[in-house]
C-alpha positions in Angstrom: -16.7 15.3 -18.1 -16.3 15.4 -14.3 -13.1 14.9 -12.4 -12.7 11.8 -10.3 -12.7 12.2 -6.5 -9.4 10.9 -5.2 -8.3 10.3 -1.6 -4.7 9.2 -0.7 -3.6 7.5 2.5 -0.1 7.0 4.0 0.5 3.1 4.7 3.0 0.6 5.7 2.3 -1.8 2.9 5.7 -3.0 1.8 5.4 -5.8 -0.7 3.5 -6.3 -4.0 1.8 -9.4 -2.5 0.5 -7.3 0.4 -0.6 -4.5 -2.0 -2.4 -6.9 -4.3 -4.1 -8.6 -1.3 -5.3 -5.3 0.3 -6.5 -3.9 -3.1 -8.5 -7.2 -3.6 -10.1 -6.9 -0.2 -10.9 -3.4 -0.6 -12.2 -3.8 -4.2 -14.5 -6.7 -3.0 -15.9 -4.6 -0.3 -16.2 -1.3 -2.2 -16.8 -2.6 -6.0 -17.6 1.0 -7.2 -14.2 2.4 -6.0 -10.8 2.0 -7.6 -7.6 1.4 -5.5 -3.9 1.2 -6.1 -0.8 1.2 -3.9 2.4 3.0 -4.9 5.1 1.0 -3.4 7.8 3.3 -4.9 6.5 6.3 -3.0 8.2 6.7 0.4 4.8 6.8 2.1 3.6 3.6 0.3 0.5 5.6 -0.8 -2.9 3.9 -1.0 -5.0 5.7 -3.6 -8.7 5.5 -3.6 -10.8 6.9 -6.5 -14.5 7.3 -6.4 -17.1 8.4 -3.9 -15.2 9.9 -1.0 -18.1 9.2 1.3 -16.5 5.8 1.9 -13.0 7.1 2.9 -13.5 6.4 6.7 -14.7 2.9 6.0 -11.8 2.2 3.6 -9.4 3.5 6.3 -11.1 1.4 9.0 -11.0 -1.9 7.0 -7.3 -1.2 6.0 -6.4 -0.8 9.7 -8.4 -3.9 10.7 -6.4 -5.9 8.2 -3.2 -4.9 10.0 -1.9 -2.0 8.0 -1.2 1.6 8.9 -3.7 3.8 7.0 -3.5 7.6 7.6 -5.2 10.2 5.5 -2.8 12.6 3.8 -4.2 16.1 3.7 
């Protein structure tokens, strides 16, 4: 069994409605990836699971939709 590749981003997503909306947009554009937003984390973490090749595109799309999206190292 292989481990999933995970990338996390710091965001300014502040509501469940915004989180659901951005996850829907990202999931539609990147159907092979899994996304979720942790609104309880102080950095409002957007979690991406799957092929990390797409992380720059995910970050670019999230920013184009009006949200902060910074990779956490």
